[in-house]
Structure formats: structure tokens, C-alpha cells
C-alpha positions in Angstrom: 16.5 -62.3 -26.3 16.9 -65.3 -24.0 15.5 -66.5 -20.7 17.6 -65.2 -17.8 17.6 -68.6 -16.0 19.3 -70.2 -19.0 21.7 -67.3 -19.6 22.9 -67.4 -16.0 23.9 -71.1 -16.3 27.5 -72.1 -17.0 28.4 -72.7 -20.7 28.2 -76.5 -20.6 24.7 -76.3 -19.1 23.6 -73.7 -21.6 24.7 -76.0 -24.4 22.6 -78.8 -22.9 19.5 -76.6 -22.8 19.9 -75.3 -26.3 20.4 -78.8 -27.7 17.4 -80.3 -25.9 14.9 -77.5 -25.7 12.6 -76.3 -28.4 11.6 -72.7 -29.0 7.9 -72.0 -29.6 5.9 -69.0 -30.3 3.1 -68.4 -27.8 0.0 -66.3 -28.5 -2.0 -64.2 -26.1 -4.6 -66.3 -24.2 -2.9 -69.6 -25.0 -3.5 -72.1 -22.2 -0.2 -73.7 -21.3 -1.4 -75.8 -18.4 -4.7 -76.2 -16.7 -5.0 -76.2 -12.9 -3.5 -79.3 -11.2 -2.2 -80.6 -14.6 0.8 -82.9 -14.7 3.9 -80.8 -15.7 5.4 -82.4 -18.8 7.7 -79.5 -19.8 9.5 -76.7 -18.0 8.8 -73.5 -20.0 11.3 -70.7 -20.1 9.9 -67.4 -21.4 12.1 -65.2 -23.6 9.9 -62.2 -24.1 6.3 -63.4 -23.2 4.5 -63.2 -19.9 2.5 -66.0 -18.5 0.0 -65.7 -15.6 -0.8 -68.3 -13.1 -4.5 -67.9 -12.5 -6.9 -68.8 -9.6 -10.3 -69.8 -10.8 -13.3 -69.4 -8.5 -16.3 -71.7 -8.5 -18.5 -68.7 -9.6 -16.4 -68.2 -12.7 -14.3 -65.3 -11.4 -10.5 -65.4 -11.8 -7.5 -63.5 -10.6 -3.8 -63.7 -11.1 -1.8 -65.4 -8.4 1.6 -64.9 -9.9 3.2 -64.2 -13.3 6.4 -65.5 -15.0 8.6 -63.8 -17.6 12.1 -64.2 -18.7 13.4 -63.9 -15.1 12.1 -67.4 -14.4 10.3 -70.5 -15.6 7.1 -72.5 -15.4 7.7 -75.9 -13.8 8.6 -75.3 -10.2 6.4 -78.1 -9.0 8.8 -80.5 -10.6 11.7 -79.0 -8.7 10.0 -78.7 -5.3 7.9 -81.8 -5.5 4.4 -82.7 -6.5 4.8 -82.4 -10.3 1.4 -80.7 -10.8 0.6 -77.1 -11.5 -0.9 -74.9 -8.8 -3.1 -72.8 -11.2 -4.1 -72.3 -14.8 -1.1 -71.0 -16.8 -2.2 -68.6 -19.5 -0.2 -66.4 -21.8 -1.0 -62.7 -21.4 1.7 -61.1 -23.5 2.7 -63.1 -26.6 6.3 -64.0 -27.5 8.8 -66.9 -27.5 9.6 -69.5 -24.9 12.0 -72.5 -24.7 10.3 -75.8 -23.8 12.4 -78.5 -22.1 10.9 -81.9 -21.2 10.7 -82.9 -17.6 13.0 -85.9 -18.3 15.7 -83.6 -19.8 15.2 -81.2 -16.9 15.8 -84.0 -14.4 19.0 -84.9 -16.3 20.2 -81.3 -16.2 19.3 -81.0 -12.5 21.3 -84.0 -11.6 24.3 -83.3 -14.0 24.9 -79.6 -13.4 25.3 -78.0 -10.1 24.6 -74.6 -11.6 21.2 -75.7 -12.7 20.3 -76.7 -9.1 21.6 -73.5 -7.7 19.9 -71.1 -10.1 16.6 -72.9 -10.1 16.5 -73.1 -6.3 17.3 -69.4 -6.1 14.5 -68.7 -8.5 12.1 -70.7 -6.3 13.0 -68.4 -3.4 12.4 -65.3 -5.6 9.1 -66.7 -6.8 8.0 -67.3 -3.2 8.9 -63.7 -2.4 6.8 -62.5 -5.4 3.8 -64.4 -4.0 4.2 -63.0 -0.5 4.7 -59.4 -1.8 1.6 -59.7 -3.9 -0.5 -60.5 -0.9 0.7 -57.4 0.9 0.4 -55.2 -2.2 -3.2 -56.3 -2.9 -4.2 -55.6 0.7 -2.4 -52.3 1.2 -1.9 -50.5 -2.0 -4.2 -48.6 -4.4 -5.5 -49.8 -7.7 -3.4 -47.2 -9.4 -0.2 -48.5 -7.8 -1.1 -52.1 -8.6 -1.7 -51.4 -12.3 1.5 -49.4 -12.6 3.4 -52.2 -10.9 2.1 -54.8 -13.4 3.0 -52.5 -16.3 6.5 -52.0 -15.0 7.1 -55.8 -14.5 5.8 -56.4 -18.0 8.2 -53.7 -19.4 11.1 -55.5 -17.6 10.1 -58.8 -19.1 9.4 -58.1 -22.8 12.6 -56.4 -23.7 10.9 -53.5 -25.6 8.8 -50.5 -24.9 5.7 -51.7 -26.8 3.7 -54.8 -26.0 0.2 -56.2 -26.6 -2.0 -55.9 -23.5 -5.6 -54.9 -23.3 -7.2 -53.0 -20.4 -9.7 -55.8 -20.1 -6.9 -58.3 -19.5 -5.4 -56.1 -16.8 -8.7 -55.6 -15.1 -9.2 -59.4 -15.0 -5.7 -60.2 -13.8 -5.9 -57.7 -10.9 -9.6 -58.2 -10.1 -10.4 -54.5 -10.8 -13.3 -52.9 -12.6 -12.6 -52.1 -16.3 -13.5 -48.4 -15.6 -10.8 -48.3 -12.9 -8.1 -49.6 -15.2 -9.3 -47.2 -18.0 -9.0 -44.3 -15.6 -5.5 -45.3 -14.5 -4.3 -45.7 -18.1 -5.9 -42.4 -19.1 -4.0 -40.6 -16.3 -0.8 -42.2 -17.4 -1.4 -41.1 -20.9 -2.0 -37.5 -19.8 1.2 -37.6 -17.9 3.0 -38.9 -21.0 4.0 -42.1 -19.2 2.3 -44.4 -21.7 0.6 -44.4 -25.0 -2.2 -46.8 -25.9 -3.6 -47.8 -29.3 -5.6 -50.8 -30.4 -4.5 -53.0 -27.5 -0.9 -52.1 -27.7 0.7 -50.2 -24.7 3.9 -48.3 -25.2 6.0 -47.1 -22.2 7.0 -43.6 -23.3 8.4 -42.4 -20.0 9.3 -45.0 -17.5 10.1 -42.4 -14.8 6.4 -41.4 -14.8 5.5 -44.9 -13.8 8.3 -45.3 -11.3 7.1 -42.1 -9.5 3.6 -43.7 -9.0 4.4 -47.3 -8.2 4.5 -48.8 -4.7 7.6 -50.2 -3.0 6.5 -53.7 -3.9 7.8 -53.3 -7.4 11.4 -52.7 -6.4 11.3 -55.6 -3.8 10.2 -58.1 -6.4 12.6 -56.8 -9.1 15.6 -57.0 -6.7 14.5 -60.5 -5.6 14.5 -61.6 -9.3 18.0 -60.3 -9.8 19.2 -62.4 -6.8 18.6 -65.5 -9.0 21.8 -64.6 -10.9 25.0 -66.3 -9.7 
């Protein structure tokens, strides 16, 4: 499996990325970047999911946005600033391609398709942020948990992935008991199975019947990154 942004580039740009990027294995809870860190590499997930976290002074944290194979970490380099806007932490383990900022700048200047695809992703990412604000304000905990699971399912390329209920509760700023209740209901409806921190999507339609409209809006926006 490969990152969508890379796969949507023209062949000559794909060759540049494959020759200059390195593929690394990322583990759950790996810290990729701290808040306001200088971005040294653009990171293109293959089958992992990385959260961009907001950290409060009292120690609480919540997910501001997440990135999977539909996008990449490193937008500050493209839009200006060059520093992260949150702690970037791996939530679902997997592989990712790392490309240095220097090589990214070369690709951005050399290939028009790189500029086009990355700027379209910037638009998609902005929509994700805006949609999350609306979702967190208007939709139930059940809908928000199901939306996160569906986005994860889209990103990992398989039905089973490592994700604990504790992580979900922290990402969405929900009580652990609330997440446990939602997952139990989904299990009873045969939508998921859950064992030792591994979630398996057994019937995607069950989740789709319970999710809010935000899921489809974000999913369609991600597809618009394609040429």
C-alpha cells in the first residue's frame, strides 16, 4: 500500500519521491513532532494514522486533526511558517515515507503535479478541520466515535487495526465509559469485534448507518485531492 498523494503524482514525480524518500515503520504512540517544532521532513503515511494533538496547560489533550494515507504531515512547509501546529503522535502503527524538506522543495519547484496535488490536499485538510468543529459541537459521542473508526478503516487498508478504547477516549475528549458503551453497542450489532486492543470492522454498513454526515463530507473532500 502506498500514500495517495504520492500515487496521484505523474510517473516522473513518483520516481523522484521513491528515489529520495525513506520508508520507516512507525509504532503506536511514537512522537513524530512536538508542538511548534521545525519541520525537517514531510511524512506520507502508507497505512498508519497520525494525530495532531492540542495540549492544554492542565495536561489535558484532544485531537485537532488526523492524517492517513490520503495526505501528509508537513503542510506548514507548503503554506509558510515551517513549524508544526500541534504534537504529531502515531495512533495506529504502520509504514510511512519520509522526504526531507530540501527534497520536498526541489519536487515542489520541479513538478507542477506536486504543487497541484499538495495544494488540493491543503484545501481538503482545511475542510477536515472545519468539519470537526461542527461535528464536535452538534453530534453525539456515538456518532463521533463511529466517524473516527470509519476514517481509520479507510486509511489502514484492512479490516483489523490496533486501537485501544483509552486512545479513542483521549483523542475525542470523551469518558472511557462512554467509548466502552459505544464499542459494546457496535459489537452487539455485529459491526465490530474487539480483542486485546485490536478492532476489526466486521460489518461496515452497521457503522455507516450510525455515523453523522460529517464522515461523508470529509471523505469526499479527501478524494478531491486526486487529479
